[in-house]
C-alpha positions in Angstrom: -28.8 -11.8 -11.1 -32.0 -10.1 -11.9 -32.0 -7.3 -14.4 -33.3 -4.0 -13.1 -35.4 -2.1 -15.6 -34.7 1.7 -15.5 -38.0 3.5 -15.8 -38.8 7.2 -15.9 -41.6 8.4 -13.7 -43.3 9.7 -16.9 -43.6 6.0 -18.1 -45.4 4.9 -14.9 -49.1 4.9 -14.2 -50.2 8.5 -13.4 -53.4 7.9 -11.4 -54.1 6.1 -8.1 -57.7 4.9 -8.3 -60.1 3.3 -5.8 -62.6 1.2 -7.6 -65.7 -0.7 -6.4 -64.5 -4.3 -5.9 -66.4 -7.5 -4.9 -65.5 -7.1 -1.2 -65.2 -3.3 -1.0 -62.9 -0.6 -2.4 -59.8 -1.9 -4.3 -56.7 0.2 -5.1 -55.4 0.3 -8.7 -52.9 2.3 -10.7 -54.0 3.6 -14.1 -52.1 5.3 -16.9 -55.0 7.3 -18.1 -58.5 8.3 -16.9 -60.3 7.3 -20.1 -63.5 5.7 -19.0 -64.0 3.5 -22.0 -66.8 3.2 -24.5 -70.0 4.6 -23.2 -68.3 5.4 -19.8 -69.0 1.9 -18.5 -66.1 2.2 -16.0 -67.4 5.4 -14.4 -69.8 3.8 -11.9 -66.9 1.6 -10.7 -64.6 4.5 -9.8 -65.0 5.6 -6.2 -62.1 8.1 -6.0 -59.0 9.0 -8.0 -55.8 11.1 -7.6 -53.2 12.2 -10.1 -49.9 11.1 -8.5 -46.9 13.5 -8.4 -43.9 12.1 -10.3 -42.1 11.0 -7.2 -45.0 8.8 -6.0 -45.6 7.0 -9.3 -43.1 4.2 -8.6 -44.6 3.4 -5.2 -46.4 0.1 -4.7 -50.2 -0.2 -4.3 -49.9 -1.1 -0.7 -47.8 2.0 0.1 -50.3 4.2 -1.8 -53.3 2.6 -0.1 -51.8 3.4 3.3 -51.0 6.9 2.3 -54.4 7.5 0.6 -57.0 5.4 2.5 -60.2 4.2 0.7 -63.3 6.4 0.6 -66.2 5.6 2.8 -68.7 3.6 0.8 -72.4 3.2 1.7 -73.2 -0.5 1.3 -76.9 -0.2 1.6 
């Protein structure tokens, strides 16, 4: 029997982020919106949303359906 880990919503990633992937927008969950040294991640971020506590445990696929990717100009 698998053990279930009890988690508090405060311990889960707070942000749902669409980033520029190799084949278009990719969904990710981040714990913080720190953009790293020299803001190297900033050009990769297409859109982000701080999730309410009740949505933090949701899977990426559920969040991606709920919050569709932004339109991206490929030219």
